[in-house]
C-alpha positions, 0 to 999 in steps of 0.5 A: 685695887679697884673698889668699884668692881667689888660687890656690895656687902649683903647688909647694904643691899637690903634692909637690915634684920634689925629694922625688920625685927623692929617692924615685926615687933610693932606689928605683933604688939598692935595685934596683941592689943587688938586681938590677944591670943587666948586659950579656951578650955573645953566647954568655954564659950566666949560671947562678946559684942565684938569678936576678936579673931587672930590670924598669923598676919593680922586680926579681925574685930567683928561686931554684929553689923561691921568689922575692922580687919588689920593685915600685915604684908611684909616686903610688898615691893621696892616702894615699901621695902619693910611692908605695909599695914592695911586697916579695912573697915567693913560693913557686914560680916567678914568671912574668915578662912575655914568658914563658910562664906556669908552669902550677903558678903561684907563691903569695904567702907574705908581703907587705911594703908600705913607704912612703918617709919624707917629708923623712928626717933620717937615712939611713932612707928606707923605713917598713913598716906596723909602723913599722920603718925601713930604709935602702937597704942594710938593705932589700936585706939584708931582701929577701935574708933573706926569700928565704933563709928559703924556700930 
């Protein structure tokens, strides 16, 4: 039999479901630390100096004059088979889906793109372009520190 003509098994052609699930759990854990989903009862008014807004693929931490958004983009291309995490620092108020746009708009001050570390051997699951590695807690702390720099 000639094994060269045999097609590749589906699990060898792309990332395993296990790898994808590990990354998705890391994304969810990060978002839960930054902007936990909460249930408000009727009449509850939540007033914080930093508002936490959760989206299906990210979150926005909005302070009065600045914001940090964290967005997960799964499977963005061949160079990033597991996806990318974008952390963006904004000046101003970020418009959210379903809300009227802010006429002044928000301006990007800084952007940090992180890739998941494939098969991590430690707790560090994110790597920035400069090679810095983060675990979930240290990345959440970095996001909060980026926002505090602008407040």
